[in-house]
C-alpha positions in Angstrom: 0.0 0.0 0.0 1.2 3.5 -0.9 0.2 6.8 0.7 -1.8 8.7 -1.9 -0.5 12.0 -0.4 3.3 11.5 -0.1 3.9 8.2 -1.9 5.5 6.5 1.1 5.1 2.8 1.6 5.7 3.1 5.3 2.1 2.4 6.3 1.1 1.0 9.7 -2.1 -0.9 9.2 -4.8 -1.9 11.7 -4.2 0.6 14.5 -7.1 0.5 16.9 -8.5 3.7 18.2 -7.9 4.6 21.9 -10.3 4.4 24.7 -10.8 6.6 27.7 -12.2 5.8 31.1 -14.0 9.2 31.0 -15.6 8.9 27.6 -16.1 5.1 27.3 -15.4 3.3 24.0 -14.7 5.3 20.9 -16.2 3.9 17.7 -19.3 3.6 15.6 -22.5 3.2 17.6 -25.3 0.8 16.9 -28.2 -0.9 18.7 -28.9 -4.6 18.9 -32.0 -5.4 16.9 -34.7 -7.5 18.6 -33.5 -6.6 22.1 -35.8 -6.2 25.0 -33.7 -3.4 26.4 -32.3 -0.9 23.9 -28.7 -0.2 24.6 -25.8 1.2 22.6 -23.0 -1.0 21.4 -19.8 0.3 19.9 -17.9 -1.2 17.0 -14.2 -0.7 17.4 -12.6 1.5 14.7 -9.2 0.9 13.1 -7.1 3.1 10.9 -4.1 2.8 8.5 -1.5 5.5 9.1 1.3 6.9 6.9 4.3 7.0 9.2 6.0 9.7 7.1 3.4 12.4 6.5 1.1 11.2 9.4 -2.0 11.0 7.3 -4.8 8.6 8.2 -5.2 6.7 4.9 -8.2 4.6 5.7 -10.6 4.2 8.7 -12.7 1.0 9.0 -14.3 -1.6 11.3 -13.7 -5.3 11.3 -17.2 -6.2 12.4 -20.1 -7.1 10.2 -21.4 -3.8 8.7 -25.0 -4.9 8.5 -26.1 -3.3 11.8 -28.7 -1.0 13.2 -26.4 2.1 13.1 -27.2 5.1 15.1 -27.3 8.2 12.9 -27.9 11.8 13.4 -31.0 12.7 11.4 
C-alpha cells in the first residue's frame, strides 16, 4: 500500500482507536435489533496511518457492517 499523499510505503495498518475511562469506548454506535432493552454497542474502529506524512489513509471496522447504526438525522 502506498500513501496517496506523499507516496510513502511506510504504512502501519490496523491501528485501533484509543479508549478513555472518562468517555467510554470510541467507535461507531449501533443498537442490537430485537433486544428487550435498547442499549448502545460500539464497533471498534481501526485506521491505517502513513508514518512519514502522518495522514490517516483509511478508517474502517472489522465487524459485520449490516447493523442498526445510530445516525444523526
